[in-house]
C-alpha positions in Angstrom: -33.1 30.9 276.3 -32.0 33.0 273.1 -30.6 36.0 274.3 -30.2 38.1 271.0 -32.4 41.6 270.7 -33.1 43.8 268.4 -33.1 47.4 269.4 -35.4 49.7 266.6 -34.9 53.2 267.4 -31.6 54.2 269.3 -32.8 57.2 270.9 -33.3 57.5 274.8 -34.9 54.1 275.2 -32.8 52.2 272.7 -29.4 53.8 274.5 -31.1 52.8 278.3 -31.5 49.3 276.7 -28.7 48.6 275.1 -26.7 49.4 278.4 -29.4 47.4 280.3 -29.2 44.4 277.9 -25.5 44.3 277.6 -24.8 44.1 280.7 -26.4 41.3 281.0 -24.7 39.4 278.1 -27.3 39.6 275.5 -26.3 39.8 271.8 -28.0 43.4 270.6 -28.4 44.4 266.7 -29.2 47.9 266.8 -31.6 49.6 263.7 -32.3 53.1 262.7 -33.0 55.3 260.5 -30.8 57.9 260.9 -26.9 57.3 261.1 -25.5 57.4 264.8 -23.4 60.1 265.7 -19.7 59.4 266.5 -20.6 59.2 270.3 -23.2 56.7 269.6 -21.6 54.1 267.2 -18.7 54.5 269.7 -21.2 53.4 272.5 -22.8 50.6 270.3 -18.9 49.4 269.4 -18.6 49.1 273.5 -20.4 46.5 273.7 -20.0 45.0 270.7 -23.7 45.4 269.5 -24.0 45.7 265.4 -25.8 48.1 264.0 -27.7 48.5 260.5 -29.3 51.1 258.4 -32.8 50.7 258.3 -34.5 50.1 255.2 -37.7 47.7 254.0 -35.5 44.9 253.0 -33.4 45.3 256.5 -36.6 45.5 258.8 -37.5 42.1 257.6 -34.0 40.4 258.2 -34.2 42.8 261.7 -37.6 41.0 262.8 -36.5 37.1 261.8 -32.6 37.4 262.7 -33.6 38.3 266.3 -35.4 36.5 269.2 -37.0 39.4 270.6 -37.6 43.1 269.6 -37.6 46.3 271.7 -38.4 49.5 269.8 -39.0 52.8 270.3 -42.3 54.2 271.9 -42.6 56.5 268.3 -42.3 53.3 266.1 -45.5 52.1 264.4 -45.6 48.1 265.1 -49.2 47.8 263.9 -47.2 46.2 260.1 -45.5 43.7 262.3 -48.2 42.0 264.1 -46.8 38.8 263.1 -44.0 39.3 265.3 -46.0 40.2 268.3 -44.6 37.7 270.0 -41.3 38.9 270.2 -42.0 42.4 271.3 -40.6 43.7 274.5 -41.6 46.8 276.2 -39.2 49.3 278.4 -42.2 49.2 280.7 -42.6 45.6 281.5 -38.6 45.1 281.8 -38.3 48.2 284.5 -41.8 46.8 286.1 -40.0 43.2 286.7 -36.9 44.8 287.8 -37.6 47.7 290.2 -37.9 46.5 293.3 -38.7 50.2 294.7 -42.6 51.5 294.4 -43.6 52.7 291.3 -46.0 55.7 290.5 -46.7 55.0 286.8 -48.8 58.7 285.4 -50.8 58.8 282.2 -53.2 60.9 280.7 -53.6 63.1 277.4 -53.1 66.7 279.2 -51.5 67.3 282.7 -49.5 64.3 283.0 -46.2 66.0 282.7 -46.9 68.6 285.3 -48.5 66.2 287.7 -45.3 63.6 287.2 -43.1 66.8 287.9 -44.7 68.6 290.8 -45.4 65.0 292.4 -41.8 64.3 292.1 -41.1 67.6 293.6 -43.0 66.8 296.5 -42.0 63.8 297.3 -38.4 64.6 297.6 -39.3 67.5 299.4 -40.4 65.0 302.2 -37.2 63.7 302.3 -37.4 60.4 299.6 -34.8 59.9 297.3 -37.3 60.2 294.1 -36.5 58.7 290.6 -38.2 60.4 287.7 -38.2 59.5 284.2 -39.9 57.5 281.8 -41.7 59.4 278.3 -40.0 63.0 279.9 -36.5 62.2 278.8 -34.8 59.5 281.4 -34.5 56.3 280.4 -36.2 54.1 282.9 -33.6 50.7 282.5 -30.9 53.1 283.4 -32.3 53.5 286.7 -32.6 49.6 287.6 -28.8 49.4 288.2 -28.8 52.3 291.1 -32.4 51.6 292.6 -30.4 51.1 295.7 -30.1 55.1 296.0 -33.9 55.5 295.4 -37.1 55.1 297.6 -39.1 55.3 294.9 -39.8 55.8 290.7 -42.5 58.3 289.7 -42.7 58.0 285.9 -44.6 59.7 283.3 -45.8 57.0 280.6 -47.2 57.2 277.1 -50.1 55.7 275.1 -47.3 54.1 272.8 -45.3 53.1 275.5 -48.0 51.5 277.4 -50.0 49.9 274.1 -48.3 46.6 274.1 -47.3 46.1 277.7 -48.2 42.4 279.2 -47.6 42.8 282.9 -46.1 46.2 284.0 -47.9 47.4 287.2 -47.1 50.0 289.1 -47.9 50.7 293.0 -50.1 53.5 292.1 -51.2 54.2 288.6 -52.9 57.7 287.8 -54.8 58.7 284.6 -54.9 62.3 284.4 -57.6 62.0 281.9 -58.3 60.6 278.2 -59.1 63.1 275.4 -59.2 62.4 271.8 -55.3 62.1 270.6 -52.9 60.2 268.7 -55.6 58.6 266.9 -53.7 58.8 263.2 -51.5 55.4 265.6 -54.6 54.6 267.6 -57.3 54.4 265.1 -60.1 55.1 267.6 -60.6 56.6 271.1 -61.7 53.5 272.4 -58.0 51.9 271.4 -56.3 54.9 272.8 -58.7 54.5 276.0 -57.4 50.8 276.0 -53.8 51.9 276.1 -53.9 54.4 278.2 -55.7 51.6 280.9 -52.6 49.7 280.5 -51.2 51.6 283.1 -53.7 49.6 285.3 -55.0 46.5 283.6 -52.4 44.4 285.4 -52.4 45.7 288.5 -52.8 43.0 291.9 -53.8 43.3 295.3 -52.3 45.8 297.3 -51.8 48.1 294.4 -53.9 51.0 294.3 -55.3 53.6 291.1 -56.4 57.1 290.3 -58.8 57.8 287.6 -61.3 60.2 286.3 -64.8 59.4 288.0 -66.1 59.8 284.7 -64.5 56.6 282.9 -66.0 54.1 286.0 -68.5 52.5 284.5 -66.7 51.6 281.5 -63.8 49.9 283.8 -63.1 46.1 284.2 -64.2 44.7 287.7 -60.9 44.9 289.9 -59.9 43.2 293.2 -57.1 46.6 293.7 -58.0 49.6 295.2 -59.8 51.8 292.9 -59.9 55.8 293.7 -61.4 58.4 291.6 -61.4 62.3 291.5 -64.0 64.6 289.5 -63.9 68.4 289.6 -67.8 67.8 289.3 -70.0 68.0 292.1 -71.2 64.7 293.4 -74.0 63.4 295.1 -75.8 61.2 297.5 -76.2 58.4 295.3 -72.6 58.2 293.4 -71.2 57.6 297.0 -73.7 55.2 297.8 -72.3 53.4 294.7 -68.9 53.0 295.6 -67.6 49.7 297.0 -65.1 49.5 300.3 -62.6 49.5 297.9 -63.1 52.7 295.8 -62.9 56.0 297.1 -64.0 59.4 295.8 -61.8 62.8 295.5 -63.6 65.7 294.8 -63.9 69.9 295.5 -66.2 71.5 297.5 -65.9 75.1 297.7 -63.2 75.4 300.3 -62.0 71.8 301.0 -60.3 69.0 298.6 -62.8 65.8 300.3 -62.1 62.4 300.0 -65.3 59.9 300.5 -64.8 56.2 301.9 -66.7 53.6 303.6 -69.6 56.3 303.9 -67.8 59.2 305.4 -66.8 62.4 303.8 -63.1 63.2 305.1 -61.1 66.9 304.5 -58.0 66.4 302.8 -57.0 69.7 302.6 -58.2 73.6 302.4 -58.2 75.5 298.9 -56.6 78.1 300.6 -53.6 75.8 301.2 -52.9 75.0 297.3 -50.4 77.1 295.2 -51.3 78.9 292.6 -48.9 77.4 290.1 -50.8 75.1 287.6 -54.5 73.7 287.4 -57.2 73.0 290.1 -57.7 69.8 288.5 -53.8 68.9 288.6 -53.7 70.0 292.7 -57.1 67.2 292.9 -54.8 64.7 291.8 -51.9 65.4 293.2 -53.4 65.5 296.7 -55.3 62.2 296.3 -52.1 60.9 295.2 -50.2 62.1 298.4 -52.8 60.7 300.8 -52.8 57.6 298.9 -49.3 57.5 299.3 -50.1 58.2 302.8 -47.5 61.4 302.8 -48.4 64.6 304.5 -50.3 67.3 302.8 -48.4 69.9 304.7 -45.2 69.2 302.1 -47.0 71.6 299.8 -46.2 74.7 301.8 -42.7 73.8 301.0 -42.9 74.3 296.9 -40.8 77.1 295.7 -42.2 79.5 293.5 -43.6 79.4 290.1 -40.0 77.8 288.6 -41.4 74.8 290.3 -43.4 74.2 286.7 -41.5 72.6 284.0 -40.6 74.6 281.1 -43.3 75.3 278.1 -46.1 74.9 280.0 -48.2 78.5 280.5 -44.6 79.6 280.9 -44.3 83.5 281.3 -41.6 84.5 278.9 -41.5 88.5 279.1 -43.3 91.6 279.3 -42.4 93.9 276.6 -44.3 97.3 276.1 -46.7 96.3 278.2 -47.3 92.6 276.7 -46.9 89.6 278.1 -46.0 86.7 276.3 -46.2 83.0 277.5 -44.9 79.9 276.1 -47.5 76.9 276.7 -45.7 74.9 273.6 -46.1 71.7 275.6 -50.0 72.4 274.4 -50.5 69.4 271.7 -54.3 69.3 272.1 -57.1 71.6 272.3 -58.0 71.0 275.6 -54.7 72.3 276.8 -55.2 75.1 274.8 -58.6 75.6 276.2 -57.1 75.1 279.7 -54.5 77.8 279.2 -57.2 80.5 278.2 -58.8 79.8 281.2 -55.9 80.9 283.5 -55.7 84.1 281.1 -59.2 84.8 282.0 -60.3 88.7 281.4 -56.8 89.5 279.5 -56.8 90.5 275.3 -55.6 87.4 274.5 -53.2 86.8 271.1 -53.1 83.1 270.3 -51.0 81.4 268.2 -52.4 78.1 266.8 -50.3 75.4 264.6 -48.4 72.0 264.4 -50.4 68.6 263.4 -53.6 67.6 265.2 -52.5 63.6 265.0 -55.9 62.7 263.3 -57.9 64.9 266.1 -60.2 68.1 264.3 -59.2 71.5 265.8 -62.3 72.3 264.5 -64.3 72.3 267.6 -61.6 74.1 269.5 -61.9 77.2 267.0 -65.8 77.4 267.8 -64.9 77.1 271.8 -62.7 80.0 271.8 -64.3 82.8 274.3 -64.1 86.4 273.1 -60.9 87.3 275.3 -59.2 85.5 272.0 -58.9 88.7 270.4 -57.3 87.3 267.2 -55.5 84.0 266.4 -52.2 83.6 264.6 -52.1 80.2 262.4 -48.7 79.0 261.3 -47.2 75.9 260.0 -48.2 72.6 257.7 -52.1 73.3 258.6 -52.6 77.2 258.9 -55.1 77.5 255.9 -57.2 74.8 257.3 -56.8 76.4 260.8 -57.6 79.7 259.2 -60.6 78.9 257.1 -62.1 77.3 260.7 -61.3 80.5 262.3 -63.2 82.5 259.3 -66.1 80.1 259.9 -66.6 80.7 263.2 -66.3 84.8 262.9 -62.7 84.6 264.6 -60.2 87.0 263.3 -57.5 85.1 261.8 -54.3 85.2 259.9 -52.5 82.4 258.2 -48.7 82.1 257.9 -46.2 79.3 256.8 -43.7 79.8 259.3 -43.7 81.1 263.1 -41.0 83.5 262.4 -43.9 85.7 259.8 -46.0 85.0 262.3 -44.2 86.2 265.1 -43.1 89.3 263.4 -46.5 90.3 262.3 -47.7 90.2 265.8 -45.2 92.8 267.2 -45.8 95.4 265.1 -48.9 95.8 267.0 -48.0 94.9 269.9 -50.0 97.0 273.0 -50.0 97.4 276.7 -52.4 95.0 278.5 -52.1 92.6 275.2 -51.4 88.5 276.4 -49.9 86.3 273.3 -50.3 82.8 273.8 -48.5 80.2 272.4 -50.2 77.4 273.0 -50.4 75.7 269.6 -52.8 72.7 270.3 -50.9 70.3 268.0 -47.5 68.5 267.8 -44.7 70.5 266.6 -43.5 67.8 263.7 -44.3 69.9 261.1 -41.3 72.4 261.4 -39.7 71.2 265.0 -38.2 68.3 266.5 -40.1 68.5 269.5 -42.1 70.7 271.5 -39.3 71.7 274.0 -37.3 73.3 270.2 -40.5 74.6 269.2 -40.8 76.6 273.1 -37.2 77.3 272.9 -37.6 78.9 269.3 -40.8 81.0 270.6 -38.8 82.1 273.5 -35.5 83.0 271.2 -37.8 85.5 269.3 -39.3 87.1 272.1 -35.7 87.6 273.1 -35.2 89.6 270.1 -37.0 91.8 270.4 -35.6 93.0 273.7 -32.3 93.6 271.9 
């Protein structure tokens, strides 16, 4: 075996891959379009790897010189399809090397919250849980320490799944699929296909948990397939399920499970925490049931600080006005869900960021009357503002978040709810959604000074 590896991109994935392969005596070349920090260069030197600057000429040399290529998920490999046989994916490597049970969670909306809460619940149950993947911890760093863990709960993106050939978690969860990343995947069908890779390679004894509305378009499988839905179910739908299929759903008072002709209560709605959305709790209760974890563990959750930052996070109340940071919202569906959670309040909405090839006109058209004003900021502010005008929404356009925020603070009033839920990616003004959310919170703190 020619043990030469090219690592393209030296972020979380690239650094964990360098550690993983260097311990296995591979010859490694690293390529990035950024200069490495002193610490990163030292890490490269320590394992006798080499670094090259990314240029049009060096990319071609990089692909031909290495037997295998592992690219950061954010790098679009479509222009290099002739080298597809060389592609390695972090998930395929992790899946083969990890001997502990793996729960993998993907989706357009809610996957980070579900990953975080499921990991928290399993830990509360006494399990030593590794949490990583798309949320910032390199999966390959876990492999040499997996003896210390009982299971892995990982968030995975469509970019990470796109080129997978073997990855097969013990439980694969798809929270939902909405139009997203069409600038990368091209069509919604391609995007769904990438997401479905989380379950596509599963075998006997493994299970999936998927929205019921996708059942008709899924391939036949010998694995156990579970579904969930927040919509009313019919007897005909239940009767159509095979013995290898189950359905989790809400009634007025319970979460229920249908399987093999029987409807069984799982938990009462009164027992569910108020943090996060009801659909997330349907997914979480279904997952715990599949994993055979007693649902009494839910009562052990702490307060709202359980949720990760930047997800409808209450920042402060100033002069009777409340500020919410929902910077994780990069899709219309996330923003509409946040607005629904704040139903009945007088909402001032911040929209911004980049749309990723998905029009946000339908979002603005769907804004309820609770949204009193819309403050558009960033690269697409003018287009967002034009749609607001088209649908008779009071709106303003600003180049920067600072200018938009400054204008809002001049008109603060009691009962006002300022919702920072951009419904787009952060890359026009910020490096990532965390930086964007932290910047918004910093702006809020300036009012307190």
